[in-house]
ROPAKE-339569 format. One record per residue (C-alpha): x, y, z. Coordinates in steps of 0.1 Angstrom, whole numbers, plus 5000, padded with zeros to 4 digits. Example, Ala and Ser with C-alpha at 12.3 -4.5 7.8 and 13.67 -1.06 7.14 Angstrom:
<atoms>
- 5123|4955|5078
- 5137|4989|5071
</atoms>
This chain:
<atoms>
- 7170|4270|2751
- 7171|4239|2773
- 7202|4233|2794
- 7205|4199|2778
- 7210|4215|2744
- 7244|4228|2756
- 7257|4195|2770
- 7286|4194|2745
- 7296|4230|2752
- 7295|4230|2790
- 7322|4211|2810
- 7308|4179|2824
- 7309|4187|2861
- 7296|4222|2856
- 7268|4208|2834
- 7258|4183|2862
- 7254|4211|2887
- 7234|4233|2863
- 7212|4205|2850
- 7202|4197|2886
- 7191|4233|2892
- 7175|4247|2861
- 7158|4235|2829
- 7166|4262|2805
- 7187|4293|2800
- 7175|4329|2797
- 7185|4348|2766
- 7213|4367|2781
- 7228|4335|2796
- 7226|4318|2762
- 7244|4348|2747
- 7272|4345|2772
- 7277|4308|2765
- 7278|4315|2728
- 7304|4342|2734
- 7327|4318|2750
- 7319|4319|2787
- 7332|4283|2792
- 7362|4290|2771
- 7374|4315|2796
- 7366|4346|2775
- 7362|4378|2795
- 7329|4396|2790
- 7308|4426|2799
- 7272|4417|2805
- 7248|4446|2800
- 7211|4437|2806
- 7181|4448|2827
- 7175|4440|2863
- 7163|4404|2869
- 7174|4393|2834
- 7197|4365|2847
- 7231|4382|2849
- 7240|4367|2883
- 7237|4331|2869
- 7264|4340|2843
- 7287|4350|2871
- 7279|4318|2890
- 7287|4297|2858
- 7321|4314|2856
- 7328|4307|2892
- 7317|4270|2888
- 7340|4267|2858
- 7369|4281|2877
- 7362|4259|2907
- 7362|4227|2887
- 7394|4238|2870
- 7412|4241|2903
- 7411|4279|2903
- 7398|4304|2928
- 7373|4332|2922
- 7366|4367|2936
- 7332|4383|2935
- 7334|4421|2939
- 7305|4446|2944
- 7307|4483|2954
- 7282|4482|2982
- 7284|4462|3014
- 7247|4453|3015
- 7248|4440|2980
- 7279|4419|2984
- 7265|4404|3017
- 7233|4395|2999
- 7252|4379|2970
- 7273|4358|2994
- 7243|4345|3013
- 7225|4335|2981
- 7256|4318|2967
- 7262|4299|3000
- 7226|4284|2998
- 7229|4275|2961
- 7264|4260|2962
- 7272|4246|2996
- 7299|4224|2982
- 7320|4254|2973
- 7340|4270|3002
- 7330|4307|3002
- 7339|4335|3025
- 7326|4371|3029
- 7353|4398|3035
- 7342|4434|3040
- 7355|4443|3074
- 7385|4463|3086
- 7403|4480|3057
- 7436|4479|3077
- 7437|4441|3081
- 7448|4413|3058
- 7431|4380|3066
- 7454|4352|3054
- 7427|4326|3060
- 7409|4339|3029
- 7434|4320|3008
- 7418|4288|3020
- 7385|4295|3003
- 7374|4287|2967
- 7355|4320|2962
- 7357|4352|2982
- 7330|4379|2982
- 7344|4413|2988
- 7335|4449|2987
- 7355|4470|2962
- 7374|4488|2989
- 7382|4456|3008
- 7397|4440|2977
- 7418|4472|2972
- 7429|4469|3008
- 7438|4432|3006
- 7460|4438|2976
- 7479|4465|2994
- 7491|4438|3018
- 7498|4412|2991
- 7498|4416|2954
- 7500|4378|2952
- 7464|4376|2965
- 7449|4371|2931
- 7476|4351|2913
- 7456|4317|2915
- 7424|4334|2906
- 7406|4321|2875
- 7375|4343|2876
- 7369|4378|2889
- 7333|4391|2888
- 7327|4428|2890
- 7290|4434|2899
- 7275|4468|2891
- 7305|4476|2869
- 7288|4508|2858
- 7296|4522|2892
- 7329|4532|2878
- 7311|4564|2869
- 7304|4571|2906
- 7325|4600|2919
- 7331|4583|2953
- 7335|4546|2945
- 7343|4547|2909
- 7381|4553|2910
- 7386|4524|2934
- 7368|4500|2911
- 7386|4513|2880
- 7420|4510|2897
- 7416|4475|2909
- 7402|4463|2876
- 7432|4478|2858
- 7457|4464|2884
- 7442|4429|2884
- 7443|4429|2846
- 7480|4436|2847
- 7489|4413|2875
- 7468|4384|2863
- 7460|4389|2826
- 7448|4353|2822
- 7419|4356|2848
- 7385|4357|2833
- 7367|4390|2839
- 7329|4390|2841
- 7315|4425|2845
- 7278|4428|2852
- 7259|4460|2845
- 7224|4474|2840
- 7217|4485|2805
- 7242|4513|2796
- 7247|4529|2762
- 7285|4526|2762
- 7290|4491|2775
- 7309|4485|2743
- 7335|4510|2754
- 7340|4491|2787
- 7343|4458|2768
- 7368|4473|2744
- 7389|4487|2773
- 7391|4453|2789
- 7395|4434|2756
- 7363|4415|2765
- 7333|4402|2747
- 7301|4423|2749
- 7269|4405|2759
- 7241|4430|2756
- 7205|4419|2758
- 7174|4439|2767
- 7152|4408|2775
- 7134|4408|2809
- 7116|4376|2821
- 7090|4399|2837
- 7077|4425|2813
- 7082|4461|2825
- 7054|4486|2818
- 7064|4523|2824
- 7037|4549|2831
- 7036|4586|2839
- 7011|4600|2863
- 6996|4634|2855
- 6964|4649|2866
- 6951|4617|2882
- 6957|4597|2850
- 6983|4569|2844
- 6996|4575|2809
- 7013|4548|2787
- 6999|4555|2752
- 6965|4550|2767
- 6952|4571|2796
- 6936|4554|2826
- 6919|4577|2851
- 6922|4567|2888
- 6891|4564|2910
- 6903|4585|2939
- 6913|4621|2933
- 6928|4638|2964
- 6953|4667|2964
- 6982|4642|2966
- 6993|4623|2934
- 7011|4598|2956
- 6980|4591|2977
- 6959|4587|2946
- 6983|4561|2932
- 6986|4543|2965
- 6948|4541|2970
- 6945|4524|2936
- 6973|4499|2945
- 6957|4492|2979
- 6923|4484|2962
- 6941|4459|2939
- 6961|4444|2968
- 6995|4455|2953
- 7027|4459|2971
- 7048|4489|2961
- 7083|4504|2965
- 7081|4542|2965
- 7112|4563|2959
- 7111|4597|2977
- 7135|4626|2973
- 7148|4629|3009
- 7149|4610|3041
- 7124|4634|3056
- 7099|4628|3027
- 7101|4591|3031
- 7088|4595|3067
- 7062|4620|3057
- 7049|4600|3028
- 7047|4568|3049
- 7028|4586|3076
- 7002|4599|3053
- 6996|4565|3037
- 6996|4544|3069
- 6960|4548|3079
- 6947|4537|3045
- 6969|4506|3044
- 6959|4496|3080
- 6922|4495|3071
- 6929|4468|3046
- 6950|4445|3068
- 6937|4412|3080
- 6937|4405|3117
- 6965|4379|3114
- 6987|4404|3096
- 6980|4430|3123
- 6992|4406|3149
- 7024|4397|3130
- 7031|4434|3123
- 7027|4442|3160
- 7055|4417|3168
- 7077|4432|3140
- 7070|4467|3153
- 7084|4457|3187
- 7115|4442|3172
- 7121|4474|3152
- 7115|4496|3183
- 7140|4477|3204
- 7168|4475|3178
- 7187|4499|3200
- 7191|4497|3238
- 7173|4530|3241
- 7148|4537|3213
- 7151|4571|3195
- 7123|4592|3181
- 7130|4577|3147
- 7127|4542|3162
- 7094|4551|3177
- 7081|4566|3144
- 7092|4536|3123
- 7078|4511|3148
- 7044|4528|3148
- 7042|4529|3110
- 7052|4493|3107
- 7020|4484|3127
- 7001|4496|3096
- 7022|4476|3071
- 7042|4507|3060
- 7079|4515|3064
- 7105|4539|3054
- 7141|4529|3045
- 7172|4551|3043
- 7207|4555|3056
- 7194|4567|3090
- 7182|4532|3100
- 7205|4507|3118
- 7213|4475|3099
- 7189|4454|3120
- 7160|4476|3112
- 7168|4477|3075
- 7171|4439|3073
- 7138|4434|3092
- 7120|4457|3067
- 7135|4441|3037
- 7127|4405|3048
- 7091|4414|3057
- 7086|4432|3024
- 7098|4402|3005
- 7075|4380|3025
- 7045|4403|3017
- 7038|4414|3053
- 7050|4450|3047
- 7029|4465|3019
- 7047|4498|3011
- 7083|4509|3015
- 7092|4545|3011
- 7129|4547|3003
- 7156|4571|2992
- 7172|4564|2958
- 7202|4546|2974
- 7180|4515|2979
- 7179|4510|2942
- 7217|4505|2941
- 7220|4486|2974
- 7199|4455|2976
- 7179|4432|2955
- 7144|4442|2965
- 7119|4438|2937
- 7083|4449|2940
- 7052|4444|2919
- 7050|4482|2915
- 7076|4509|2917
- 7067|4546|2921
- 7092|4574|2916
- 7076|4603|2934
- 7102|4629|2922
- 7129|4630|2896
- 7149|4655|2917
- 7175|4654|2944
- 7192|4681|2965
- 7227|4685|2951
- 7256|4703|2968
- 7243|4738|2959
- 7208|4733|2943
- 7180|4710|2934
- 7190|4688|2904
- 7176|4661|2882
- 7184|4624|2889
- 7203|4608|2861
- 7185|4585|2836
- 7206|4556|2849
- 7196|4562|2885
- 7159|4563|2875
- 7163|4532|2853
- 7177|4514|2884
- 7146|4523|2904
- 7122|4514|2876
- 7140|4481|2871
- 7129|4469|2906
- 7093|4466|2893
- 7082|4430|2886
- 7090|4400|2909
- 7104|4370|2891
- 7083|4338|2898
- 7054|4360|2911
- 7045|4386|2884
- 7039|4384|2847
- 7042|4421|2845
- 7058|4448|2867
- 7045|4484|2867
- 7068|4514|2871
- 7052|4549|2876
- 7069|4583|2875
- 7049|4612|2889
- 7047|4644|2869
- 7031|4675|2884
- 7029|4697|2853
- 7027|4693|2815
- 7063|4705|2810
- 7075|4681|2836
- 7056|4653|2819
- 7073|4662|2786
- 7107|4661|2803
- 7101|4627|2820
- 7088|4612|2788
- 7118|4624|2768
- 7146|4616|2793
- 7133|4587|2814
- 7108|4568|2793
- 7120|4573|2757
- 7156|4583|2762
- 7187|4563|2768
- 7208|4561|2800
- 7239|4583|2801
- 7272|4568|2791
- 7295|4558|2819
- 7322|4584|2824
- 7352|4577|2846
- 7354|4594|2879
- 7391|4591|2882
- 7400|4626|2872
- 7404|4639|2908
- 7435|4648|2927
- 7427|4625|2957
- 7424|4593|2937
- 7456|4600|2918
- 7475|4607|2950
- 7462|4575|2966
- 7470|4552|2937
- 7503|4567|2928
- 7514|4559|2963
- 7498|4525|2961
- 7517|4516|2929
- 7550|4526|2944
- 7544|4507|2976
- 7534|4476|2956
- 7569|4477|2941
- 7555|4470|2906
- 7563|4504|2891
- 7595|4521|2901
- 7597|4550|2876
- 7576|4579|2868
- 7573|4567|2832
- 7560|4533|2843
- 7534|4549|2866
- 7523|4572|2838
- 7520|4541|2816
- 7497|4524|2842
- 7475|4555|2843
- 7473|4555|2805
- 7456|4520|2809
- 7427|4533|2830
- 7392|4535|2815
- 7395|4573|2817
- 7421|4572|2789
- 7394|4558|2765
- 7378|4592|2766
- 7410|4610|2757
- 7418|4624|2791
- 7455|4626|2798
- 7465|4624|2835
- 7502|4629|2829
- 7505|4663|2846
- 7484|4652|2875
- 7506|4621|2880
- 7536|4644|2880
- 7520|4666|2907
- 7511|4636|2928
- 7547|4622|2927
- 7561|4657|2936
- 7537|4659|2966
- 7545|4625|2978
- 7583|4631|2975
- 7581|4666|2991
- 7563|4652|3021
- 7584|4621|3026
- 7560|4594|3015
- 7582|4582|2986
- 7618|4587|2977
- 7640|4583|2947
- 7668|4557|2950
- 7692|4540|2927
- 7665|4514|2921
- 7639|4540|2913
- 7609|4552|2935
- 7602|4534|2967
- 7578|4539|2996
- 7593|4552|3028
- 7583|4537|3062
- 7556|4564|3067
- 7545|4561|3030
- 7540|4524|3033
- 7521|4528|3065
- 7498|4554|3050
- 7492|4531|3021
- 7484|4501|3043
- 7462|4522|3065
- 7441|4530|3034
- 7445|4567|3038
- 7446|4596|3014
- 7482|4608|3017
- 7467|4643|3023
- 7450|4628|3054
- 7483|4611|3063
- 7500|4645|3063
- 7472|4660|3084
- 7476|4632|3110
- 7514|4633|3109
- 7514|4671|3116
- 7490|4666|3144
- 7511|4638|3159
- 7542|4660|3158
- 7524|4690|3173
- 7509|4670|3202
- 7539|4648|3209
- 7548|4664|3242
- 7514|4677|3254
- 7481|4664|3267
- 7459|4653|3238
- 7422|4661|3245
- 7397|4638|3229
- 7378|4667|3213
- 7410|4679|3196
- 7417|4644|3183
- 7381|4641|3170
- 7382|4675|3153
- 7414|4665|3134
- 7399|4632|3123
- 7367|4650|3112
- 7390|4672|3090
- 7402|4642|3070
- 7393|4637|3034
- 7378|4603|3043
- 7350|4619|3063
- 7336|4637|3033
- 7318|4670|3033
- 7310|4691|3064
- 7279|4680|3084
- 7272|4715|3095
- 7242|4731|3078
- 7243|4767|3068
- 7222|4777|3098
- 7247|4759|3121
- 7279|4773|3105
- 7278|4807|3122
- 7274|4790|3156
- 7304|4767|3151
- 7325|4795|3135
- 7319|4817|3167
- 7329|4787|3189
- 7361|4781|3169
- 7376|4814|3183
- 7375|4800|3218
- 7388|4766|3210
- 7424|4753|3209
- 7425|4732|3178
- 7457|4714|3166
- 7446|4704|3131
- 7468|4720|3104
- 7443|4745|3090
- 7464|4750|3059
- 7455|4715|3048
- 7418|4718|3053
- 7391|4739|3035
- 7377|4765|3059
- 7341|4753|3057
- 7352|4717|3065
- 7375|4729|3093
- 7345|4747|3109
- 7320|4719|3102
- 7344|4694|3118
- 7336|4710|3151
- 7301|4697|3149
- 7313|4661|3142
- 7338|4665|3171
- 7309|4674|3194
- 7289|4644|3183
- 7318|4621|3191
- 7326|4638|3224
- 7290|4634|3235
- 7290|4598|3224
- 7321|4589|3247
- 7304|4609|3275
- 7274|4585|3273
- 7249|4607|3256
- 7222|4585|3241
- 7214|4580|3204
- 7182|4598|3212
- 7200|4628|3225
- 7223|4629|3195
- 7194|4626|3171
- 7176|4655|3188
- 7206|4677|3192
- 7225|4672|3160
- 7198|4658|3137
- 7221|4627|3132
- 7200|4595|3129
- 7212|4562|3145
- 7223|4547|3111
- 7242|4578|3103
- 7258|4578|3138
- 7269|4542|3132
- 7285|4552|3100
- 7304|4580|3117
- 7315|4557|3145
- 7328|4531|3120
- 7348|4557|3101
- 7362|4571|3134
- 7373|4536|3146
- 7393|4532|3114
- 7408|4567|3114
- 7417|4567|3151
- 7434|4534|3147
- 7453|4550|3118
- 7463|4579|3140
- 7475|4555|3167
- 7497|4537|3142
- 7513|4569|3131
- 7521|4577|3168
- 7536|4542|3171
- 7558|4546|3140
- 7569|4580|3153
- 7580|4565|3186
- 7555|4586|3206
- 7535|4571|3235
- 7498|4565|3227
- 7482|4549|3257
- 7456|4576|3257
- 7447|4568|3221
- 7441|4531|3231
- 7418|4542|3260
- 7400|4565|3236
- 7395|4536|3211
- 7378|4516|3239
- 7356|4545|3249
- 7345|4551|3213
- 7337|4514|3208
- 7312|4514|3237
- 7304|4551|3241
- 7314|4553|3277
- 7333|4575|3301
- 7368|4564|3313
- 7356|4547|3345
- 7333|4523|3326
- 7360|4509|3303
- 7368|4478|3325
- 7331|4468|3327
- 7321|4471|3290
- 7348|4445|3281
- 7326|4419|3298
- 7302|4402|3274
- 7265|4413|3277
- 7275|4445|3295
- 7270|4475|3273
- 7271|4512|3282
- 7237|4512|3301
- 7244|4481|3322
- 7279|4493|3330
- 7266|4526|3342
- 7241|4507|3364
- 7269|4487|3380
- 7290|4518|3387
- 7261|4539|3400
- 7252|4510|3424
- 7287|4515|3439
- 7307|4488|3422
- 7338|4507|3410
- 7363|4480|3400
- 7363|4445|3385
- 7377|4432|3418
- 7345|4447|3435
- 7324|4431|3408
- 7339|4397|3415
- 7330|4401|3452
- 7294|4409|3444
- 7269|4381|3450
- 7251|4364|3421
- 7217|4374|3436
- 7227|4410|3436
- 7238|4409|3399
- 7206|4392|3390
- 7185|4420|3406
- 7208|4447|3391
- 7211|4434|3355
- 7182|4410|3352
- 7181|4373|3359
- 7196|4360|3326
- 7223|4387|3322
- 7232|4386|3359
- 7237|4349|3358
- 7259|4351|3327
- 7280|4379|3340
- 7286|4361|3373
- 7297|4330|3355
- 7320|4350|3332
- 7338|4369|3359
- 7343|4336|3379
- 7352|4314|3349
- 7389|4310|3359
- 7378|4298|3394
- 7353|4274|3378
- 7379|4260|3354
- 7403|4255|3384
- 7376|4236|3403
- 7370|4214|3373
- 7407|4207|3369
- 7411|4224|3335
</atoms>
């Protein structure tokens, strides 16, 4: 239907904006309008990838904006929320938007000045811990990828904030966006919302199964090439037809292996101009780090051939370069782990799922139908393709039958709440008490009865009682004449966004080390034992080595609060961090611990937050923590103690700081006495000039009369 056909339904100012941008609505957008989108009705939108769901969210935000209300756009993954923010900013420059997904321990009051704020799920949770009034003037809240409530890790946070927001601001319009899921009606019922379910895709999706060198979709099409590799056979066919493809591989290691095998065949079909552009891109990827690692070199070399791999081991700059150049058509094949299907909007003409398995905690297991559907849904680029092709590889007749039954003809699994775990219940019982909204055990139980998990008949009453007892016994909450309240330490743990179990671990460490010398390795080990760091990083082959080492170490972490395997595995993580602050390179850490640069960045980010949290517990306990502050600076830059003064200067990182120190300049005072020509020779002309100007800026300002 044309936009003009809905002129009498859409508010005038919203209509003017829409009419200037699009001619007609897609089916799912029409359904949403008919279900009362502009009347403020909440709705769950369940439809395939690229079917037009985002526009429904944008219409809700526009409606709130012109009604004088703010909006919040929430997504579970940082890459996704960042992408949504950038797209929105380009489309609606007249609306003041902000992106907030940084430090979980900070509340940015400036966000209240914006019309729409794009936040990660965890960041919104964090913001509301500082001020429950944050959402009171909000007219529209968008929850993208709402089916992620079923995710064990991120699901409880999303489920909690949806429930809390609904209670605090029941008049706010909720727009939940989801891929096609079988129980979307259950989520709609839970939220008292309309269900907008539509299976239309603007780009037709054709699903095929590869078996014995044939692509099967009712008909059987035999491929021309027949090597021993099913993936290579498919790729050679795509190359001959000048098709781009996104290939999902089972592990990070396989993404690299598959890309390497295909690269020579892709390179043969590149034009000279493409080879030149890829050579420049290759150089950018190689030098994304100050000192390239083996992974950087491998990826850089592959990119010269128009092929790349994409997984959590890459740093952000490398991932963005790969995504941008795939969208532009320069990179022909990306080999990715399944997480890419959830993280960014990266459609391709063809999607290939090379395996329907993953390595679980204890064994190899099948991917869920929903995960595979997310991958297949990336096939078909709006505005470019009339049809997208999705191929799943089968390596035997039984596997073919399984794939056809589960992933082609079957439905995706229903979304099941992930809230039934002790950690989430502890965290959110403490949060509710600290928010001062619920002061009695019965009120807290009533809140938990309103979670999505209650729709499936699960009763959390006994677990809530256990959590309250744990929090009282350990001094995080207390009973008063006015009901339950958060203690000073309880409120701090809540604001620091910690699991109370981690809070107890840190509190015990602080008490134990109050009078002694705190070694960085001991601090790192305790942090690595926290629930927030997840499972042990030590492999089975490494475990014995670290277990033997544990007997010779003095470790202060309370072992009674930590599973034994995690306690031992934390020694490996502590070594990684200790090597980092002693200036070991990313290359060394990759070679020694098999931790890739992107994974190292993730570890460092978590440690920055958790070390800050530990410092705040020292502060509240009245114990000196200067050594923790110094350790924070060393962690930030990855340097030994003597380099801390130098790395605080812009453009001087760990490598240049070490050059300065090795040259014989030991203090900032000595650096100020160094001639500009010397700094230019030592650091390079451009950096030397900038550093010289920076360290003499006070003198320059005095001379200029400032």
